[in-house]
Structures are given as structure tokens and as C-alpha cells.
N, CA, C, O and the ligand as a Tripos MOL2 file, in Angstrom:
@<TRIPOS>MOLECULE
protein
  249   247    63     0     0
PROTEIN
NO_CHARGES

@<TRIPOS>ATOM
      1 N           0.8440   -1.1960    0.0000 N.3       1 MET1
      2 CA          0.0000    0.0000    0.0000 C.3       1 MET1
      3 C           0.8770    1.2420    0.0000 C.2       1 MET1
      4 O           1.7520    1.3880    0.8540 O.2       1 MET1
      5 N           0.6500    2.1210   -0.9380 N.am      2 ARG2
      6 CA          1.4580    3.3370   -1.0360 C.3       2 ARG2
      7 C           0.8840    4.4250   -0.1280 C.2       2 ARG2
      8 O          -0.3190    4.4790    0.1310 O.2       2 ARG2
      9 N           1.7860    5.2900    0.3470 N.am      3 ILE3
     10 CA          1.3400    6.4670    1.0850 C.3       3 ILE3
     11 C           1.4900    7.6770    0.1720 C.2       3 ILE3
     12 O           2.5960    8.0340   -0.2350 O.2       3 ILE3
     13 N           0.3840    8.2860   -0.1330 N.am      4 ASN4
     14 CA          0.4140    9.4430   -1.0300 C.3       4 ASN4
     15 C           0.1100   10.6910   -0.2210 C.2       4 ASN4
     16 O          -0.9920   10.8190    0.3120 O.2       4 ASN4
     17 N           1.0840   11.6400   -0.1130 N.am      5 PRO5
     18 CA          0.8580   12.8430    0.7020 C.3       5 PRO5
     19 C          -0.2490   13.7290    0.1400 C.2       5 PRO5
     20 O          -0.8600   14.5070    0.8730 O.2       5 PRO5
     21 N          -0.5030   13.6100   -1.1500 N.am      6 ASP6
     22 CA         -1.5560   14.4170   -1.7580 C.3       6 ASP6
     23 C          -2.8980   13.7070   -1.7280 C.2       6 ASP6
     24 O          -3.8910   14.1810   -2.2810 O.2       6 ASP6
     25 N          -2.9000   12.5710   -1.0730 N.am      7 LYS7
     26 CA         -4.1110   11.7620   -1.0990 C.3       7 LYS7
     27 C          -5.2790   12.4970   -0.4750 C.2       7 LYS7
     28 O          -5.2150   12.9440    0.6700 O.2       7 LYS7
     29 N          -6.3370   12.6130   -1.2390 N.am      8 LYS8
     30 CA         -7.5340   13.2820   -0.7480 C.3       8 LYS8
     31 C          -8.3540   12.3230    0.0960 C.2       8 LYS8
     32 O          -8.2390   11.1020   -0.0070 O.2       8 LYS8
     33 N          -9.1670   12.9110    0.9150 N.am      9 PHE9
     34 CA        -10.0900   12.0860    1.6830 C.3       9 PHE9
     35 C         -11.0670   11.4050    0.7350 C.2       9 PHE9
     36 O         -11.6150   12.0370   -0.1680 O.2       9 PHE9
     37 N         -11.2740   10.1400    0.9450 N.am     10 GLY10
     38 CA        -12.2860    9.4440    0.1740 C.3      10 GLY10
     39 C         -11.8020    8.9250   -1.1650 C.2      10 GLY10
     40 O         -12.5280    8.9720   -2.1580 O.2      10 GLY10
     41 N         -10.5770    8.4310   -1.1890 N.am     11 THR11
     42 CA        -10.1440    7.7210   -2.3910 C.3      11 THR11
     43 C          -9.8160    6.2910   -2.0090 C.2      11 THR11
     44 O          -9.5290    5.9880   -0.8500 O.2      11 THR11
     45 N          -9.8620    5.4400   -2.9810 N.am     12 ARG12
     46 CA         -9.5010    4.0550   -2.7340 C.3      12 ARG12
     47 C          -8.7530    3.5420   -3.9550 C.2      12 ARG12
     48 O          -8.8770    4.0630   -5.0630 O.2      12 ARG12
     49 N          -7.9810    2.5090   -3.7070 N.am     13 GLU13
     50 CA         -7.1510    1.9860   -4.7750 C.3      13 GLU13
     51 C          -7.8680    0.8420   -5.4660 C.2      13 GLU13
     52 O          -8.3700   -0.0820   -4.8270 O.2      13 GLU13
     53 N          -7.9030    0.9270   -6.7700 N.am     14 CYS14
     54 CA         -8.5170   -0.1380   -7.5560 C.3      14 CYS14
     55 C          -7.7130   -1.4220   -7.3890 C.2      14 CYS14
     56 O          -6.5130   -1.4290   -7.6630 O.2      14 CYS14
     57 N          -8.3420   -2.5080   -6.9450 N.am     15 PRO15
     58 CA         -7.6020   -3.7620   -6.7590 C.3      15 PRO15
     59 C          -7.2110   -4.4140   -8.0710 C.2      15 PRO15
     60 O          -6.4080   -5.3460   -8.0980 O.2      15 PRO15
     61 N          -7.7790   -3.9230   -9.1510 N.am     16 SER16
     62 CA         -7.4760   -4.5170  -10.4480 C.3      16 SER16
     63 C          -6.2790   -3.8600  -11.1210 C.2      16 SER16
     64 O          -5.3960   -4.5450  -11.6370 O.2      16 SER16
     65 N          -6.2530   -2.4960  -11.1120 N.am     17 CYS17
     66 CA         -5.1780   -1.8190  -11.8290 C.3      17 CYS17
     67 C          -4.4170   -0.8400  -10.9320 C.2      17 CYS17
     68 O          -3.5100   -0.1550  -11.4060 O.2      17 CYS17
     69 N          -4.7730   -0.7620   -9.6360 N.am     18 ALA18
     70 CA         -4.0250    0.0070   -8.6320 C.3      18 ALA18
     71 C          -4.0440    1.5140   -8.8770 C.2      18 ALA18
     72 O          -3.1470    2.2200   -8.4160 O.2      18 ALA18
     73 N          -5.0300    2.0100   -9.5810 N.am     19 VAL19
     74 CA         -5.1520    3.4440   -9.7610 C.3      19 VAL19
     75 C          -5.9950    4.0030   -8.6200 C.2      19 VAL19
     76 O          -6.8460    3.3020   -8.0710 O.2      19 VAL19
     77 N          -5.7590    5.2740   -8.2590 N.am     20 GLU20
     78 CA         -6.5590    5.9060   -7.2220 C.3      20 GLU20
     79 C          -7.8970    6.3460   -7.8020 C.2      20 GLU20
     80 O          -7.9480    7.0930   -8.7790 O.2      20 GLU20
     81 N          -8.9640    5.8790   -7.1950 N.am     21 VAL21
     82 CA        -10.2980    6.1950   -7.6740 C.3      21 VAL21
     83 C         -11.0400    6.9060   -6.5590 C.2      21 VAL21
     84 O         -10.9380    6.5160   -5.3950 O.2      21 VAL21
     85 N         -11.7800    7.9410   -6.9020 N.am     22 GLU22
     86 CA        -12.5550    8.6380   -5.8830 C.3      22 GLU22
     87 C         -13.5920    7.6960   -5.2890 C.2      22 GLU22
     88 O         -14.1810    6.8690   -5.9850 O.2      22 GLU22
     89 N         -13.7990    7.8440   -3.9830 N.am     23 ALA23
     90 CA        -14.6350    6.8830   -3.2690 C.3      23 ALA23
     91 C         -16.0890    6.9200   -3.7400 C.2      23 ALA23
     92 O         -16.8240    5.9430   -3.5920 O.2      23 ALA23
     93 N         -16.4930    8.0570   -4.3070 N.am     24 ASN24
     94 CA        -17.8810    8.1180   -4.7520 C.3      24 ASN24
     95 C         -18.0620    7.5540   -6.1550 C.2      24 ASN24
     96 O         -19.1630    7.5620   -6.7060 O.2      24 ASN24
     97 N         -16.9680    7.0650   -6.7210 N.am     25 HIS25
     98 CA        -17.0920    6.3870   -8.0130 C.3      25 HIS25
     99 C         -17.2640    4.8980   -7.7660 C.2      25 HIS25
    100 O         -16.4680    4.2800   -7.0590 O.2      25 HIS25
    101 N         -18.2860    4.3380   -8.3400 N.am     26 ASN26
    102 CA        -18.5560    2.9220   -8.1290 C.3      26 ASN26
    103 C         -17.7810    2.0430   -9.0970 C.2      26 ASN26
    104 O         -17.7010    0.8260   -8.9330 O.2      26 ASN26
    105 N         -17.2090    2.6920  -10.1130 N.am     27 ARG27
    106 CA        -16.4950    1.9100  -11.1130 C.3      27 ARG27
    107 C         -15.1740    2.5760  -11.4400 C.2      27 ARG27
    108 O         -15.0940    3.7990  -11.5510 O.2      27 ARG27
    109 N         -14.1490    1.7740  -11.5910 N.am     28 CYS28
    110 CA        -12.8410    2.3040  -11.9510 C.3      28 CYS28
    111 C         -12.8890    2.8820  -13.3680 C.2      28 CYS28
    112 O         -13.2960    2.1970  -14.3070 O.2      28 CYS28
    113 N         -12.4680    4.1620  -13.5240 N.am     29 PRO29
    114 CA        -12.5230    4.7760  -14.8600 C.3      29 PRO29
    115 C         -11.4650    4.2290  -15.8050 C.2      29 PRO29
    116 O         -11.5430    4.4480  -17.0140 O.2      29 PRO29
    117 N         -10.4810    3.5220  -15.2700 N.am     30 VAL30
    118 CA         -9.3840    3.0270  -16.0990 C.3      30 VAL30
    119 C          -9.6900    1.6390  -16.6410 C.2      30 VAL30
    120 O          -9.6150    1.4020  -17.8460 O.2      30 VAL30
    121 N         -10.0350    0.7230  -15.7400 N.am     31 CYS31
    122 CA        -10.2020   -0.6660  -16.1730 C.3      31 CYS31
    123 C         -11.6460   -1.1270  -16.0950 C.2      31 CYS31
    124 O         -11.9740   -2.2200  -16.5550 O.2      31 CYS31
    125 N         -12.5220   -0.2950  -15.5100 N.am     32 GLY32
    126 CA        -13.9360   -0.6690  -15.4530 C.3      32 GLY32
    127 C         -14.2720   -1.6260  -14.3290 C.2      32 GLY32
    128 O         -15.3410   -2.2370  -14.3230 O.2      32 GLY32
    129 N         -13.3470   -1.7580  -13.3650 N.am     33 TYR33
    130 CA        -13.6250   -2.6420  -12.2290 C.3      33 TYR33
    131 C         -14.7970   -2.1000  -11.4170 C.2      33 TYR33
    132 O         -14.8350   -0.9140  -11.0920 O.2      33 TYR33
    133 N         -15.7380   -2.9560  -11.0950 N.am     34 ASP34
    134 CA        -16.8700   -2.5570  -10.2640 C.3      34 ASP34
    135 C         -16.5310   -2.7690   -8.8050 C.2      34 ASP34
    136 O         -16.2590   -3.8930   -8.3830 O.2      34 ASP34
    137 N         -16.5460   -1.6830   -8.0240 N.am     35 PHE35
    138 CA        -16.2970   -1.8160   -6.5930 C.3      35 PHE35
    139 C         -17.5180   -2.4190   -5.9210 C.2      35 PHE35
    140 O         -18.6480   -2.0440   -6.2370 O.2      35 PHE35
    141 N         -17.3070   -3.3400   -5.0070 N.am     36 PRO36
    142 CA        -18.4380   -3.9030   -4.2750 C.3      36 PRO36
    143 C         -19.1020   -2.8340   -3.4260 C.2      36 PRO36
    144 O         -18.4180   -2.0090   -2.8210 O.2      36 PRO36
    145 N         -20.3980   -2.8410   -3.3750 N.am     37 GLN37
    146 CA        -21.1300   -1.8030   -2.6740 C.3      37 GLN37
    147 C         -21.6370   -2.3100   -1.3330 C.2      37 GLN37
    148 O         -22.6150   -3.0550   -1.2820 O.2      37 GLN37
    149 N         -20.9720   -1.9080   -0.2280 N.am     38 PRO38
    150 CA        -21.4820   -2.2770    1.0910 C.3      38 PRO38
    151 C         -22.5530   -1.3070    1.5630 C.2      38 PRO38
    152 O         -23.0760   -1.4220    2.6720 O.2      38 PRO38
    153 N         -22.8660   -0.3540    0.7050 N.am     39 GLY39
    154 CA        -23.6730    0.7960    1.0860 C.3      39 GLY39
    155 C         -25.1240    0.4830    1.3760 C.2      39 GLY39
    156 O         -25.5230   -0.6800    1.4130 O.2      39 GLY39
    157 N         -25.9200    1.5360    1.5840 N.am     40 PRO40
    158 CA        -27.2940    1.3800    2.0440 C.3      40 PRO40
    159 C         -28.2450    0.9070    0.9650 C.2      40 PRO40
    160 O         -29.4090    0.6220    1.2490 O.2      40 PRO40
    161 N         -27.7640    0.8170   -0.2910 N.am     41 THR41
    162 CA        -28.6880    0.4690   -1.3710 C.3      41 THR41
    163 C         -29.2580   -0.9240   -1.1920 C.2      41 THR41
    164 O         -30.3570   -1.2150   -1.6650 O.2      41 THR41
    165 N         -28.5150   -1.7900   -0.5090 N.am     42 ARG42
    166 CA        -28.9910   -3.1690   -0.3700 C.3      42 ARG42
    167 C         -29.5890   -3.4400    0.9970 C.2      42 ARG42
    168 O         -30.1880   -4.4940    1.2100 O.2      42 ARG42
    169 N         -29.4390   -2.5180    1.9190 N.am     43 LYS43
    170 CA        -29.9140   -2.7980    3.2650 C.3      43 LYS43
    171 C         -31.4260   -2.9610    3.3120 C.2      43 LYS43
    172 O         -31.9540   -3.7300    4.1150 O.2      43 LYS43
    173 N         -32.1220   -2.2220    2.4360 N.am     44 TRP44
    174 CA        -33.5800   -2.2920    2.4450 C.3      44 TRP44
    175 C         -34.0900   -3.4420    1.5940 C.2      44 TRP44
    176 O         -35.2900   -3.7190    1.5830 O.2      44 TRP44
    177 N         -33.1990   -4.1140    0.8840 N.am     45 LEU45
    178 CA        -33.6470   -5.0800   -0.1120 C.3      45 LEU45
    179 C         -34.3810   -6.2560    0.5150 C.2      45 LEU45
    180 O         -35.4870   -6.6010    0.0990 O.2      45 LEU45
    181 N         -33.7610   -6.8690    1.5170 N.am     46 TRP46
    182 CA        -34.3710   -8.0640    2.0840 C.3      46 TRP46
    183 C         -35.6380   -7.7530    2.8670 C.2      46 TRP46
    184 O         -36.6080   -8.5010    2.7470 O.2      46 TRP46
    185 N         -35.6790   -6.6950    3.6570 N.am     47 PRO47
    186 CA        -36.9690   -6.3360    4.2680 C.3      47 PRO47
    187 C         -38.0370   -6.0670    3.2250 C.2      47 PRO47
    188 O         -39.1950   -6.4390    3.4150 O.2      47 PRO47
    189 N         -37.6610   -5.4190    2.1140 N.am     48 ALA48
    190 CA        -38.6280   -5.1400    1.0540 C.3      48 ALA48
    191 C         -39.1160   -6.4340    0.4350 C.2      48 ALA48
    192 O         -40.3120   -6.5860    0.1880 O.2      48 ALA48
    193 N         -38.2180   -7.3640    0.1810 N.am     49 VAL49
    194 CA        -38.6010   -8.6560   -0.3930 C.3      49 VAL49
    195 C         -39.4990   -9.4060    0.5830 C.2      49 VAL49
    196 O         -40.5000  -10.0010    0.1840 O.2      49 VAL49
    197 N         -39.1380   -9.3770    1.8620 N.am     50 ALA50
    198 CA        -39.9380  -10.0610    2.8720 C.3      50 ALA50
    199 C         -41.3370   -9.4600    2.9490 C.2      50 ALA50
    200 O         -42.3260  -10.1830    3.0720 O.2      50 ALA50
    201 N         -41.4150   -8.1240    2.8760 N.am     51 ALA51
    202 CA        -42.7110   -7.4580    2.9300 C.3      51 ALA51
    203 C         -43.5470   -7.8220    1.7170 C.2      51 ALA51
    204 O         -44.7470   -8.0660    1.8360 O.2      51 ALA51
    205 N         -42.9180   -7.8580    0.5500 N.am     52 LEU52
    206 CA        -43.6420   -8.2210   -0.6680 C.3      52 LEU52
    207 C         -44.1450   -9.6540   -0.5880 C.2      52 LEU52
    208 O         -45.2790   -9.9400   -0.9730 O.2      52 LEU52
    209 N         -43.3070  -10.5510   -0.0910 N.am     53 LEU53
    210 CA        -43.7210  -11.9480    0.0470 C.3      53 LEU53
    211 C         -44.8850  -12.0630    1.0240 C.2      53 LEU53
    212 O         -45.8270  -12.8230    0.7980 O.2      53 LEU53
    213 N         -44.8090  -11.2990    2.1130 N.am     54 LEU54
    214 CA        -45.8700  -11.3250    3.1020 C.3      54 LEU54
    215 C         -47.1820  -10.8200    2.4860 C.2      54 LEU54
    216 O         -48.2440  -11.3990    2.7090 O.2      54 LEU54
    217 N         -47.0930   -9.7370    1.7120 N.am     55 LEU55
    218 CA        -48.2710   -9.1990    1.0480 C.3      55 LEU55
    219 C         -48.8450  -10.2060    0.0550 C.2      55 LEU55
    220 O         -50.0600  -10.3800   -0.0400 O.2      55 LEU55
    221 N         -47.9480  -10.8670   -0.6870 N.am     56 ALA56
    222 CA        -48.4060  -11.8640   -1.6520 C.3      56 ALA56
    223 C         -49.1060  -13.0100   -0.9260 C.2      56 ALA56
    224 O         -50.1370  -13.5120   -1.3710 O.2      56 ALA56
    225 N         -48.5250  -13.4070    0.1960 N.am     57 LEU57
    226 CA        -49.1030  -14.4940    0.9730 C.3      57 LEU57
    227 C         -50.4900  -14.1070    1.5000 C.2      57 LEU57
    228 O         -51.4290  -14.9020    1.4560 O.2      57 LEU57
    229 N         -50.6010  -12.8570    2.0060 N.am     58 LEU58
    230 CA        -51.8760  -12.3660    2.5020 C.3      58 LEU58
    231 C         -52.9140  -12.3110    1.3800 C.2      58 LEU58
    232 O         -54.0650  -12.7060    1.5660 O.2      58 LEU58
    233 N         -52.4880  -11.8130    0.2060 N.am     59 ALA59
    234 CA        -53.4010  -11.7230   -0.9290 C.3      59 ALA59
    235 C         -53.8300  -13.1260   -1.3660 C.2      59 ALA59
    236 O         -54.9610  -13.3260   -1.8090 O.2      59 ALA59
    237 N         -52.9380  -14.0710   -1.2410 N.am     60 TRP60
    238 CA        -53.2550  -15.4510   -1.6500 C.3      60 TRP60
    239 C         -54.2120  -16.0910   -0.6330 C.2      60 TRP60
    240 O         -55.0740  -16.8890   -1.0020 O.2      60 TRP60
    241 N         -54.0550  -15.7370    0.6380 N.am     61 LEU61
    242 CA        -54.8840  -16.3290    1.6730 C.3      61 LEU61
    243 C         -56.3000  -15.7610    1.6230 C.2      61 LEU61
    244 O         -57.2670  -16.4660    1.9100 O.2      61 LEU61
    245 N         -56.4190  -14.4750    1.2540 N.am     62 VAL62
    246 CA        -57.7270  -13.8170    1.2610 C.3      62 VAL62
    247 C         -58.4550  -13.9610   -0.0650 C.2      62 VAL62
    248 O         -59.5700  -13.4610   -0.2150 O.2      62 VAL62
    249 ZN         -8.9120   -0.1680  -12.2750 Zn       63 ZN63
@<TRIPOS>BOND
     1     1     2 1
     2     2     3 1
     3     3     4 2
     4     3     5 am
     5     5     6 1
     6     6     7 1
     7     7     8 2
     8     7     9 am
     9     9    10 1
    10    10    11 1
    11    11    12 2
    12    11    13 am
    13    13    14 1
    14    14    15 1
    15    15    16 2
    16    15    17 am
    17    17    18 1
    18    18    19 1
    19    19    20 2
    20    19    21 am
    21    21    22 1
    22    22    23 1
    23    23    24 2
    24    23    25 am
    25    25    26 1
    26    26    27 1
    27    27    28 2
    28    27    29 am
    29    29    30 1
    30    30    31 1
    31    31    32 2
    32    31    33 am
    33    33    34 1
    34    34    35 1
    35    35    36 2
    36    35    37 am
    37    37    38 1
    38    38    39 1
    39    39    40 2
    40    39    41 am
    41    41    42 1
    42    42    43 1
    43    43    44 2
    44    43    45 am
    45    45    46 1
    46    46    47 1
    47    47    48 2
    48    47    49 am
    49    49    50 1
    50    50    51 1
    51    51    52 2
    52    51    53 am
    53    53    54 1
    54    54    55 1
    55    55    56 2
    56    55    57 am
    57    57    58 1
    58    58    59 1
    59    59    60 2
    60    59    61 am
    61    61    62 1
    62    62    63 1
    63    63    64 2
    64    63    65 am
    65    65    66 1
    66    66    67 1
    67    67    68 2
    68    67    69 am
    69    69    70 1
    70    70    71 1
    71    71    72 2
    72    71    73 am
    73    73    74 1
    74    74    75 1
    75    75    76 2
    76    75    77 am
    77    77    78 1
    78    78    79 1
    79    79    80 2
    80    79    81 am
    81    81    82 1
    82    82    83 1
    83    83    84 2
    84    83    85 am
    85    85    86 1
    86    86    87 1
    87    87    88 2
    88    87    89 am
    89    89    90 1
    90    90    91 1
    91    91    92 2
    92    91    93 am
    93    93    94 1
    94    94    95 1
    95    95    96 2
    96    95    97 am
    97    97    98 1
    98    98    99 1
    99    99   100 2
   100    99   101 am
   101   101   102 1
   102   102   103 1
   103   103   104 2
   104   103   105 am
   105   105   106 1
   106   106   107 1
   107   107   108 2
   108   107   109 am
   109   109   110 1
   110   110   111 1
   111   111   112 2
   112   111   113 am
   113   113   114 1
   114   114   115 1
   115   115   116 2
   116   115   117 am
   117   117   118 1
   118   118   119 1
   119   119   120 2
   120   119   121 am
   121   121   122 1
   122   122   123 1
   123   123   124 2
   124   123   125 am
   125   125   126 1
   126   126   127 1
   127   127   128 2
   128   127   129 am
   129   129   130 1
   130   130   131 1
   131   131   132 2
   132   131   133 am
   133   133   134 1
   134   134   135 1
   135   135   136 2
   136   135   137 am
   137   137   138 1
   138   138   139 1
   139   139   140 2
   140   139   141 am
   141   141   142 1
   142   142   143 1
   143   143   144 2
   144   143   145 am
   145   145   146 1
   146   146   147 1
   147   147   148 2
   148   147   149 am
   149   149   150 1
   150   150   151 1
   151   151   152 2
   152   151   153 am
   153   153   154 1
   154   154   155 1
   155   155   156 2
   156   155   157 am
   157   157   158 1
   158   158   159 1
   159   159   160 2
   160   159   161 am
   161   161   162 1
   162   162   163 1
   163   163   164 2
   164   163   165 am
   165   165   166 1
   166   166   167 1
   167   167   168 2
   168   167   169 am
   169   169   170 1
   170   170   171 1
   171   171   172 2
   172   171   173 am
   173   173   174 1
   174   174   175 1
   175   175   176 2
   176   175   177 am
   177   177   178 1
   178   178   179 1
   179   179   180 2
   180   179   181 am
   181   181   182 1
   182   182   183 1
   183   183   184 2
   184   183   185 am
   185   185   186 1
   186   186   187 1
   187   187   188 2
   188   187   189 am
   189   189   190 1
   190   190   191 1
   191   191   192 2
   192   191   193 am
   193   193   194 1
   194   194   195 1
   195   195   196 2
   196   195   197 am
   197   197   198 1
   198   198   199 1
   199   199   200 2
   200   199   201 am
   201   201   202 1
   202   202   203 1
   203   203   204 2
   204   203   205 am
   205   205   206 1
   206   206   207 1
   207   207   208 2
   208   207   209 am
   209   209   210 1
   210   210   211 1
   211   211   212 2
   212   211   213 am
   213   213   214 1
   214   214   215 1
   215   215   216 2
   216   215   217 am
   217   217   218 1
   218   218   219 1
   219   219   220 2
   220   219   221 am
   221   221   222 1
   222   222   223 1
   223   223   224 2
   224   223   225 am
   225   225   226 1
   226   226   227 1
   227   227   228 2
   228   227   229 am
   229   229   230 1
   230   230   231 1
   231   231   232 2
   232   231   233 am
   233   233   234 1
   234   234   235 1
   235   235   236 2
   236   235   237 am
   237   237   238 1
   238   238   239 1
   239   239   240 2
   240   239   241 am
   241   241   242 1
   242   242   243 1
   243   243   244 2
   244   243   245 am
   245   245   246 1
   246   246   247 1
   247   247   248 2
@<TRIPOS>SUBSTRUCTURE
     1 MET1         2 RESIDUE 1 A MET
     2 ARG2         6 RESIDUE 1 A ARG
     3 ILE3        10 RESIDUE 1 A ILE
     4 ASN4        14 RESIDUE 1 A ASN
     5 PRO5        18 RESIDUE 1 A PRO
     6 ASP6        22 RESIDUE 1 A ASP
     7 LYS7        26 RESIDUE 1 A LYS
     8 LYS8        30 RESIDUE 1 A LYS
     9 PHE9        34 RESIDUE 1 A PHE
    10 GLY10       38 RESIDUE 1 A GLY
    11 THR11       42 RESIDUE 1 A THR
    12 ARG12       46 RESIDUE 1 A ARG
    13 GLU13       50 RESIDUE 1 A GLU
    14 CYS14       54 RESIDUE 1 A CYS
    15 PRO15       58 RESIDUE 1 A PRO
    16 SER16       62 RESIDUE 1 A SER
    17 CYS17       66 RESIDUE 1 A CYS
    18 ALA18       70 RESIDUE 1 A ALA
    19 VAL19       74 RESIDUE 1 A VAL
    20 GLU20       78 RESIDUE 1 A GLU
    21 VAL21       82 RESIDUE 1 A VAL
    22 GLU22       86 RESIDUE 1 A GLU
    23 ALA23       90 RESIDUE 1 A ALA
    24 ASN24       94 RESIDUE 1 A ASN
    25 HIS25       98 RESIDUE 1 A HIS
    26 ASN26      102 RESIDUE 1 A ASN
    27 ARG27      106 RESIDUE 1 A ARG
    28 CYS28      110 RESIDUE 1 A CYS
    29 PRO29      114 RESIDUE 1 A PRO
    30 VAL30      118 RESIDUE 1 A VAL
    31 CYS31      122 RESIDUE 1 A CYS
    32 GLY32      126 RESIDUE 1 A GLY
    33 TYR33      130 RESIDUE 1 A TYR
    34 ASP34      134 RESIDUE 1 A ASP
    35 PHE35      138 RESIDUE 1 A PHE
    36 PRO36      142 RESIDUE 1 A PRO
    37 GLN37      146 RESIDUE 1 A GLN
    38 PRO38      150 RESIDUE 1 A PRO
    39 GLY39      154 RESIDUE 1 A GLY
    40 PRO40      158 RESIDUE 1 A PRO
    41 THR41      162 RESIDUE 1 A THR
    42 ARG42      166 RESIDUE 1 A ARG
    43 LYS43      170 RESIDUE 1 A LYS
    44 TRP44      174 RESIDUE 1 A TRP
    45 LEU45      178 RESIDUE 1 A LEU
    46 TRP46      182 RESIDUE 1 A TRP
    47 PRO47      186 RESIDUE 1 A PRO
    48 ALA48      190 RESIDUE 1 A ALA
    49 VAL49      194 RESIDUE 1 A VAL
    50 ALA50      198 RESIDUE 1 A ALA
    51 ALA51      202 RESIDUE 1 A ALA
    52 LEU52      206 RESIDUE 1 A LEU
    53 LEU53      210 RESIDUE 1 A LEU
    54 LEU54      214 RESIDUE 1 A LEU
    55 LEU55      218 RESIDUE 1 A LEU
    56 ALA56      222 RESIDUE 1 A ALA
    57 LEU57      226 RESIDUE 1 A LEU
    58 LEU58      230 RESIDUE 1 A LEU
    59 ALA59      234 RESIDUE 1 A ALA
    60 TRP60      238 RESIDUE 1 A TRP
    61 LEU61      242 RESIDUE 1 A LEU
    62 VAL62      246 RESIDUE 1 A VAL
    63 ZN63       249 GROUP 0 **** ****
């Protein structure tokens, strides 16, 4: 891991081509590597799926 004195807050190194990519970029502009998203976009997914399944089940029962 390199130490860059000019390193701005919120950059990360592309594991594919080792270029510095801004943290708000989801994809490396050089090689197109997709960074895994631990973010909030998926946190609601399973509750939403569970709610939809529950609604479907209720609609099927009634
Ligand atoms: Zn890259």
C-alpha cells in the first residue's frame, strides 16, 4: 500500500489496476472494475422482499 501525501479524503485503490479512484465512483474509470457496494442500497432489499412476500401471501390467503 502506497502512502500518497496528496491523497484526498475518500479515495480508494482499484484492486485490479491500482489506480486511485474517488470513493464516490462505483467503477474504476481506467479498467472498469466494479467496486463492491457495502452501502445502504442493499440494506432495504431483504426487508422489502420479505414485505412483498408477506403481502403476496396475505393476498393469496384472502
Ligand atoms: Zn482499475
